[in-house]
C-alpha positions as CSV (number, residue, x, y, z in Angstrom):
1,M,-0.2,0.3,0.0
2,S,1.4,3.7,-0.9
3,D,1.8,6.5,1.3
4,N,-1.0,8.4,0.0
5,Q,-3.6,5.5,0.0
6,S,-6.1,5.5,3.1
7,S,-6.1,2.3,5.7
8,S,-8.4,1.6,8.4
9,L,-5.5,-0.3,9.6
10,K,-2.8,2.7,9.5
11,S,-5.0,4.9,11.3
12,Y,-5.7,2.9,14.4
13,I,-1.9,2.1,14.4
14,D,-1.2,6.0,14.3
15,S,-4.5,6.6,16.7
16,A,-2.6,4.2,19.6
17,T,0.8,5.9,18.8
18,G,-0.9,9.5,19.2
19,T,-2.5,8.7,22.4
20,V,0.8,7.2,23.8
21,Q,2.4,10.0,22.8
22,S,0.3,12.4,24.1
23,T,-0.2,10.6,27.6
24,L,3.5,10.8,28.1
25,G,4.3,14.5,26.8
26,S,1.1,14.6,29.6
27,L,3.2,12.7,32.4
28,T,6.2,14.0,31.7
29,G,5.3,17.7,30.9
30,N,6.4,18.0,27.9
31,T,3.6,19.8,26.0
32,G,5.4,19.2,22.9
33,D,5.2,15.7,22.9
34,Q,1.6,15.8,23.9
35,A,0.7,18.5,21.0
36,K,2.5,16.3,18.7
37,G,0.4,13.3,19.8
38,D,-2.7,15.1,19.5
39,V,-1.8,16.4,16.0
40,T,-1.0,12.5,15.2
41,K,-4.6,11.5,16.8
42,D,-6.3,14.1,14.6
43,K,-4.2,12.5,11.6
44,A,-5.3,9.0,12.1
45,A,-9.0,10.2,12.8
46,A,-9.2,12.1,9.3
47,E,-7.6,8.8,7.8
48,K,-9.9,6.5,9.2
49,D,-12.7,9.1,8.1
50,A,-10.8,8.7,4.6
51,S,-10.6,5.0,4.2
52,H,-14.7,5.0,4.5
53,T,-15.6,7.4,2.3
54,I,-17.6,6.3,-0.8
55,G,-18.4,7.8,-3.9
56,K,-21.8,6.7,-6.0
57,I,-22.9,7.6,-9.2
58,G,-26.0,5.2,-9.6
59,P,-24.8,1.6,-9.2
60,Y,-21.0,2.3,-9.5
61,A,-19.3,3.1,-6.5
62,V,-15.5,4.9,-5.7
63,S,-13.3,5.2,-3.2
64,S,-10.8,7.5,-2.0
65,S,-7.9,4.6,-2.7
66,G,-8.9,4.3,-6.4
67,G,-11.6,1.4,-5.9
68,I,-14.1,1.0,-8.5
69,S,-17.2,-1.8,-7.9
70,S,-20.5,-2.0,-9.1
71,D,-23.4,-2.8,-7.3
72,D,-25.3,-6.6,-7.4
73,P,-28.1,-6.5,-9.7
74,R,-30.4,-7.2,-6.8
75,R,-29.4,-4.6,-5.0
76,T,-30.8,-1.5,-7.4
77,Q,-33.9,-4.1,-8.7
78,G,-34.7,-3.9,-4.7
79,S,-34.5,-0.5,-4.9
80,Y,-36.6,0.2,-8.2
81,D,-39.5,-2.4,-6.9
82,Q,-39.5,-0.1,-3.0
83,T,-40.0,3.3,-5.4
84,I,-42.2,1.9,-7.3
85,G,-44.2,0.0,-4.6
86,S,-44.5,3.2,-2.6
87,A,-45.8,4.7,-5.7
88,K,-48.6,2.4,-6.2
89,E,-49.6,2.3,-2.4
90,A,-49.6,6.1,-2.4
91,V,-51.7,6.3,-5.6
92,G,-54.3,3.4,-4.0
93,G,-54.2,5.2,-1.0
94,L,-54.9,8.4,-2.7
95,F,-58.0,6.9,-4.7
96,G,-59.2,4.2,-2.4
97,A,-57.9,1.5,-4.6
98,E,-57.3,-0.9,-1.3
99,G,-56.1,-3.8,-4.4
100,L,-53.3,-1.1,-5.7
101,K,-52.3,0.0,-2.6
102,K,-51.9,-3.0,-0.8
103,E,-49.8,-4.5,-4.3
104,G,-47.8,-1.4,-3.5
105,Q,-47.0,-2.7,-0.1
106,Q,-46.3,-6.1,-0.9
107,Q,-44.0,-4.9,-3.7
108,N,-42.6,-2.4,-1.6
109,A,-41.8,-5.4,0.7
110,Q,-40.5,-7.9,-1.9
111,G,-38.1,-4.9,-3.2
112,K,-36.6,-4.5,0.8
113,G,-35.9,-7.9,0.5
114,T,-34.1,-8.0,-2.8
115,E,-31.7,-5.0,-2.2
116,A,-31.0,-6.3,1.1
117,E,-30.2,-9.7,-0.4
118,G,-27.9,-8.0,-2.5
119,Q,-26.3,-5.7,-0.2
120,L,-25.7,-8.7,1.9
121,S,-23.7,-10.6,-1.3
122,D,-21.7,-7.5,-2.1
123,Y,-20.7,-7.1,1.5
124,G,-19.6,-10.8,1.4
125,H,-18.1,-11.1,-1.9
126,G,-16.1,-7.3,-0.8
127,L,-14.5,-8.8,2.4
128,K,-13.7,-12.0,1.0
129,D,-11.7,-10.2,-2.4
130,R,-10.1,-7.9,0.3
131,V,-8.7,-10.5,2.2
132,G,-8.1,-12.9,-0.8
133,G,-6.0,-9.0,-2.4
134,T,-3.9,-8.5,1.0
135,I,-2.9,-12.1,1.0
136,G,-2.0,-12.2,-2.4
137,G,-0.2,-9.4,-2.3
138,I,1.8,-10.0,1.0
139,A,2.8,-13.8,-1.1
140,A,3.5,-11.6,-4.4
141,G,5.8,-8.9,-1.9
142,I,7.2,-11.8,-0.4
143,T,8.7,-13.5,-3.8
144,G,9.5,-10.1,-5.1
145,D,6.4,-10.1,-7.9
146,R,5.9,-6.5,-8.1
147,E,3.1,-6.5,-11.0
148,K,1.4,-9.0,-9.0
149,Q,1.8,-7.1,-5.3
150,Q,0.2,-4.6,-7.3
151,E,-2.7,-6.8,-9.7
152,Q,-3.4,-7.9,-5.7
153,Q,-3.7,-4.0,-4.4
154,F,-6.0,-3.7,-6.6
155,K,-7.8,-6.4,-6.1
156,H,-8.0,-5.6,-3.0
157,D,-8.8,-1.7,-3.1
158,D,-12.1,-2.9,-5.5
159,A,-13.4,-5.0,-2.8
160,K,-13.0,-2.4,0.0
161,T,-14.8,-0.1,-2.3
162,K,-17.8,-2.8,-2.7
163,Q,-17.5,-3.8,0.8
164,R,-17.8,0.1,2.0
165,S,-20.9,0.7,-0.8
166,A,-22.4,-1.7,1.0
167,E,-22.2,-0.6,4.4
168,Q,-22.9,2.9,3.6
169,D,-26.0,1.7,2.4
170,I,-26.8,-0.5,5.0
171,Q,-26.0,1.8,7.9
172,R,-28.4,5.0,5.7
173,Q,-31.8,2.5,5.5
174,A,-30.8,1.8,9.5
175,D,-31.2,5.2,10.2
176,A,-34.3,6.1,8.4
């Protein structure tokens, strides 16, 4: 991993380092060390936030590390079914068409399930491929195969993007 890429693990290490440095500075009365520790902790928090940043355009996600992924088609289909179901439910309620309203409720519920299946699939595949990319990169690094190491880093970054995209959507729905 290059220094300009965000990493959750690096952010945790930097946070721990900053905490130790700040605590030692506080205990010894060295305000310079305490300030350096606080800066390191702040940098770690920003690094962690950056490692979780995802931009989405339709079914595509891009991460701050350069990873790109596309959503499982069930996520898009489920979202579509929820939208159409909600519209049918609203129109049915507005005009007193109980059959249309019920059909909309069913389609909306089915869409939520379909979207959740896609999210879980993306999360699981992202996690699996992320670990695979990490292990593959380590193995390639040991053998000195820089091309394979870079290939595995791309695999890791794309998988991380897929995983983070699913996490972001799941969290947004939990917050709603």
